[in-house]
C-alpha positions in Angstrom: -0.1 0.4 -0.2 1.2 3.7 -0.8 1.5 6.0 2.3 -0.6 8.3 1.0 -3.2 5.3 1.4 -2.3 3.5 5.2 -2.1 7.4 6.6 -5.8 7.3 5.4 -6.7 4.1 7.0 -4.4 5.1 10.1 -6.4 9.0 9.9 -9.6 7.2 10.0 -9.0 5.0 13.0 -9.4 8.0 15.0 -12.3 10.0 14.7 -11.6 13.4 13.9 -12.7 14.9 17.3 -10.2 13.2 19.2 -7.3 14.4 16.8 -8.6 17.7 16.9 -8.2 17.5 20.5 -5.0 15.3 20.8 -3.8 18.4 18.4 -4.8 21.1 20.8 -3.0 19.7 23.7 0.2 19.7 21.8 0.2 22.8 20.7 -0.4 23.7 24.2 2.8 21.9 25.4 5.1 24.4 24.0 3.1 27.2 25.0 0.6 28.1 21.9 -1.4 30.9 22.7 -5.2 31.5 21.9 -6.0 28.4 20.6 -8.9 28.2 19.1 -11.0 24.4 17.5 -13.6 25.2 15.0 -15.9 22.4 14.0 -16.0 23.4 10.4 -18.3 19.9 9.3 -21.3 22.2 8.5 -20.1 25.2 7.2 -17.2 23.0 4.8 -16.1 20.1 3.2 -12.6 20.6 3.1 -12.0 19.2 6.6 -14.1 18.5 10.1 -11.8 20.5 12.2 -9.3 23.7 12.0 -7.3 24.1 15.0 -5.7 28.2 14.9 -2.8 28.9 17.3 -0.1 31.3 17.8 3.5 31.8 18.8 5.6 34.7 19.3 8.8 33.6 17.2 9.5 31.4 14.6 11.4 29.2 16.8 8.4 28.6 19.0 6.5 28.1 15.6 8.5 25.4 15.1 8.5 24.2 18.2 4.8 23.6 17.6 4.6 22.2 14.7 7.3 19.6 15.8 5.5 18.8 18.5 2.6 18.0 17.0 4.4 15.7 14.2 5.8 13.5 16.5 3.0 13.2 19.1 0.1 12.8 16.7 -0.6 9.0 15.8 -0.2 9.7 11.7 2.2 12.2 10.1 -0.1 14.5 8.6 -1.3 13.9 4.9 0.3 17.7 3.7 2.6 20.8 4.7 2.9 23.9 3.9 4.8 27.0 5.1 8.2 25.7 7.2 10.4 27.8 5.9 9.5 30.8 6.7 7.6 30.1 9.8 4.7 32.9 9.7 2.1 30.5 8.9 2.1 26.7 9.0 -0.2 24.2 8.3 -0.4 20.5 8.8 -2.8 19.4 7.3 -4.3 15.6 8.7 -7.0 15.4 6.5 -10.0 15.3 8.6 -8.2 18.1 10.8 -5.9 21.1 9.7 -3.6 23.0 12.2 -2.7 26.3 11.8 0.0 27.6 13.5 0.4 31.4 12.8 3.2 34.3 14.1 0.7 36.4 15.8 1.2 39.3 13.7 0.7 37.3 11.1 -2.8 35.6 12.9 -4.1 39.2 13.2 -2.9 39.8 9.7 -5.2 37.2 8.3 -8.2 37.1 10.8 -8.7 33.0 9.8 -10.9 32.5 12.3 -12.7 35.3 11.7 -13.5 33.5 7.7 -15.1 31.1 10.0 -17.2 32.7 12.5 -20.4 30.8 11.6 -18.7 27.6 13.2 -18.4 26.8 16.7 -15.5 27.9 18.2 -14.1 26.4 21.2 -11.3 28.1 23.1 -8.6 25.2 24.1 -6.6 25.8 27.5 -4.9 23.9 30.0 -7.3 23.6 32.0 -10.2 21.4 30.3 -13.1 22.9 33.4 -12.4 26.6 31.3 -12.9 25.3 27.9 -15.6 27.1 26.4 -17.9 27.2 23.4 -18.2 30.4 21.5 -22.0 31.2 20.5 -23.2 29.9 16.6 -25.1 32.8 14.7 
C-alpha cells in the first residue's frame, strides 16, 4: 500500500474530534497562545476541524509544529509554510492545524472567516474550555 493510503487508513482509525483534541493539547505543550478549535463540519467539506494557534517567534512556531508532528498517531497528509514560519499548515485530512506568528494571525484573521462555525478555546485546564455561541 502507498503511504497516502496507509495514512488515510490510520487517520480513519481515530475520530476527527479526538485528533483535534490531541493536536490542541500538543500545541499547548509548547506554549501556543489563543488555541481555538473550529468545528467546520456544517460549513465546509474541506475538513471537520481547524485548530488555530499563535506563537511569538519562528522558533516557537517550529517547536509547536514539531511537537504536533511527533505527538500525533499519524503523519500529516500535507505540510506548508515550514520555510518562512509565519504560517505553518499541517493537514491531517479531517483536521487542519494552522500555526501562526501572532502578527500574521492578526493580519489574516482566519477565525473571522469561519465565524459561523462553533468555536472552542482550548486551554490547559479542561474546566475552562468555553464554546462561543454560533449564529
